[in-house]
C-alpha positions in Angstrom: 92.5 78.4 123.8 89.6 80.0 125.7 88.9 82.7 123.1 86.8 81.9 120.0 89.1 83.0 117.2 87.8 83.5 113.7 90.5 83.3 111.0 89.7 84.9 107.7 91.8 83.8 104.7 92.5 80.2 105.8 93.3 79.1 102.2 96.3 81.4 101.7 99.9 80.3 102.6 100.0 82.4 105.8 96.7 81.0 107.0 97.7 77.4 106.2 101.0 77.9 108.1 99.2 79.3 111.1 96.6 76.5 111.1 99.4 73.8 110.9 101.3 75.4 113.8 98.1 75.8 115.9 97.2 72.1 115.3 100.6 71.0 116.7 99.6 72.7 120.0 96.0 71.4 119.8 94.7 75.0 119.4 91.5 75.2 117.4 90.8 78.2 115.2 87.5 78.8 113.3 88.8 79.0 109.8 87.1 80.6 106.8 88.4 80.4 103.3 88.1 83.1 100.6 84.6 82.8 99.0 84.6 82.2 95.2 83.0 85.6 94.7 85.6 87.3 96.9 85.2 89.1 100.3 82.0 91.1 100.0 81.3 93.7 102.6 78.1 92.1 103.8 80.0 88.9 104.6 81.7 90.7 107.5 78.3 91.2 109.2 77.3 87.6 108.5 80.6 86.1 109.8 80.4 88.1 113.0 76.8 87.2 113.6 77.3 83.5 112.8 80.6 82.7 114.5 80.2 85.2 117.4 84.0 85.3 117.9 86.0 86.9 120.7 88.7 87.8 118.2 89.0 88.1 114.4 92.3 87.5 112.7 92.0 89.1 109.3 94.3 87.5 106.7 91.7 87.9 104.0 93.8 90.0 101.7 97.2 88.5 102.3 97.7 87.6 98.6 96.9 91.2 97.4 99.0 92.8 100.1 102.2 90.7 100.1 102.3 88.4 97.1 101.0 90.7 94.3 101.1 94.1 95.8 98.2 95.1 93.7 97.7 98.8 92.9 94.5 98.0 90.9 91.7 100.4 91.7 88.9 97.8 91.9 91.0 95.5 94.0 91.8 98.3 96.4 88.2 99.3 96.7 87.2 95.7 97.5 89.7 95.7 100.3 88.6 99.0 101.6 84.9 98.1 101.6 85.3 94.7 103.3 87.8 95.9 105.9 85.8 99.0 106.9 82.7 96.9 107.4 84.7 94.4 109.5 86.3 97.2 111.6 82.8 98.7 112.3 81.3 95.4 113.1 84.1 94.4 115.5 83.9 97.8 117.3 80.1 97.5 117.6 80.3 94.0 119.0 83.3 94.5 121.3 85.3 92.0 119.3 89.1 92.2 119.2 90.5 92.6 115.7 94.0 91.6 114.5 94.9 93.1 111.1 97.9 92.8 108.9 99.7 95.9 107.5 103.1 96.4 106.0 106.1 98.6 105.5 104.3 100.3 102.6 102.9 102.8 105.1 106.4 104.4 105.1 108.0 106.2 102.2 111.3 104.3 102.5 113.5 107.4 102.8 114.9 106.5 106.3 118.4 105.0 106.3 117.7 102.7 109.3 114.9 100.2 110.1 111.5 101.7 110.8 110.0 101.6 114.3 106.4 101.9 115.2 106.8 105.5 116.2 108.0 106.6 112.8 105.7 108.9 110.8 103.6 107.2 108.1 104.0 108.6 104.7 103.1 106.0 102.0 104.1 106.5 98.4 101.6 104.2 96.7 97.9 103.7 96.7 98.1 100.3 98.5 100.2 101.9 101.3 97.8 104.8 101.6 94.9 102.3 101.9 96.8 100.4 104.6 97.5 103.6 106.5 93.9 104.6 106.3 92.6 101.3 107.5 95.1 101.4 110.4 93.8 104.7 111.5 90.2 103.6 111.1 90.9 100.6 113.4 92.7 102.7 116.0 89.9 105.2 116.1 86.9 102.8 116.2 88.2 99.7 118.0 90.2 100.0 121.2 90.8 96.2 121.3 93.0 95.8 118.3 96.4 94.6 117.2 98.1 95.8 113.9 101.0 93.6 112.8 103.2 95.2 110.1 105.5 93.0 108.0 107.9 93.8 105.2 108.8 91.1 102.7 106.6 88.1 103.5 107.8 85.1 101.4 106.1 81.8 100.6 106.3 79.1 98.0 103.3 80.1 95.9 104.0 80.5 92.1 102.6 84.0 92.0 104.8 85.3 94.9 108.0 87.3 94.8 110.2 84.5 96.1 109.1 82.0 93.4 109.6 84.7 90.7 113.1 85.3 92.0 114.0 81.7 92.0 112.6 81.2 88.5 114.6 84.2 87.3 117.8 82.8 88.8 117.3 79.5 87.1 116.2 80.9 83.7 118.5 83.7 82.7 121.9 85.4 83.2 122.4 88.3 83.8 119.3 88.8 86.0 118.3 92.4 86.6 117.4 93.1 90.2 116.6 96.4 92.1 119.6 98.1 93.6 119.6 98.9 97.3 116.1 97.6 98.0 116.2 96.8 101.7 114.0 94.7 103.9 113.6 91.7 106.1 113.0 88.5 104.1 110.4 86.8 106.3 109.1 83.3 105.6 105.4 82.8 106.2 106.2 80.0 108.7 108.0 82.6 110.9 105.2 85.1 110.5 102.7 82.4 111.5 104.8 81.7 114.6 104.5 85.4 115.6 100.8 85.5 115.0 100.2 82.4 117.1 102.4 83.8 119.9 100.4 87.0 119.9 97.1 85.1 120.0 98.2 83.0 123.0 99.0 86.1 125.0 95.7 87.8 124.0 94.0 84.6 125.2 95.6 85.2 128.6 93.9 88.6 128.7 97.2 90.5 128.5 96.7 94.2 127.8 98.9 94.2 124.7 96.8 96.1 122.1 98.6 98.3 119.6 100.8 98.4 116.6 103.8 96.1 116.2 106.5 95.4 113.6 108.1 92.1 112.8 110.8 91.0 110.3 113.1 88.0 110.4 116.7 89.0 111.1 118.7 90.5 109.7 117.7 93.3 107.3 119.4 92.9 103.9 119.1 94.0 100.3 117.2 92.0 97.7 120.4 91.4 95.7 122.2 90.1 98.8 119.2 87.9 99.5 119.3 86.6 95.9 123.0 85.8 96.2 122.2 83.6 99.3 119.5 81.9 97.3 121.9 81.2 94.5 124.4 79.5 96.9 121.7 77.4 98.4 120.5 76.3 94.9 124.0 75.5 93.8 124.4 73.4 97.0 121.3 71.5 96.1 122.4 70.9 92.5 119.5 73.1 91.2 122.0 75.5 89.6 125.1 74.4 87.7 127.0 77.6 88.2 126.9 81.1 89.6 124.4 83.7 88.2 125.3 87.2 87.1 123.1 89.8 88.7 122.8 93.1 87.1 121.8 95.9 89.6 119.1 98.2 88.2 118.0 101.5 89.8 115.1 100.9 92.2 113.0 103.6 90.5 113.3 101.9 87.1 111.5 98.7 88.2 107.8 99.2 87.4 106.8 96.2 89.4 108.0 97.9 92.5 105.7 100.9 92.1 104.4 102.0 95.5 107.0 99.9 97.4 109.3 101.8 99.9 113.0 101.4 98.9 113.7 100.8 102.6 111.2 98.2 103.9 113.2 97.2 106.9 111.3 97.0 110.1 112.5 97.0 113.7 110.8 94.4 115.9 112.1 95.6 119.3 108.6 96.6 120.6 107.3 93.1 119.8 110.2 91.6 121.7 109.8 93.8 124.7 106.0 93.4 125.0 105.5 89.8 123.9 109.0 88.3 124.3 108.9 87.2 120.7 112.5 86.9 119.5 113.3 87.2 115.8 114.6 84.2 113.8 117.1 84.5 111.1 115.9 84.2 107.5 119.1 82.4 106.6 118.3 79.4 108.8 114.8 79.3 107.3 115.9 79.5 103.6 116.2 75.8 103.0 112.6 75.1 104.3 111.4 78.0 102.1 113.0 76.5 99.0 111.5 73.1 99.9 108.0 74.7 99.7 108.7 75.5 96.0 109.4 71.9 95.2 106.2 70.6 96.9 
């Protein structure tokens, strides 16, 4: 790769998956892990000055965005402060910036999958912050790529996938949100998309803008859980079926700020980059393997 790529958040599952896939293709990324004290605003200036990158891939707050979905005021302010400084620094130094966002920028009222042209109208504070940062990046930095994901899943203990599997193993009936829709997307698939985008940017392709990706096909969280149950039974990790009790989406406090419909349409990514979606069903066994590692 001719570009000097600075990867922020190399320690998290998405960063690790990306580095592993890049290594297979002998692609070197300058990887920076989360500092013990967290991502302080002044670090953005220091990293840009020290690494002198052509492109920054910002995965610094993957955990807060996709594993925990934090609505905590202090955590959100820390994200805002660091990201705003990074956006300003990249714009001032003509550095391309790739940033993650999510389906939280939508209110979830649409009955079909969201496209990039759909109006942003977030319900929660995290979604509002993401929409604000997106707008800041578009305004200040012409050379940018925003990648929105919905349900990003990994094998970490704090993540939604591990919590789902623990619940399936531990109790019956298991209460799950009714008609919560999205694209279950393993981090390995998300990393594949990120690497593909990086390679085309390295070829100086004029592909800046906002894109969606989700593994195919969109489904409900309950339907996804039922597929996980069948896979666990097949592995001998469950002795019998699990009774799932549907609960109204609005009565699940842990889903506060989430759109009820988080399904994203990745047609623009396919048309511009030629990146075809992979099915989450085919990737489910590998995702479960991550839990046992």
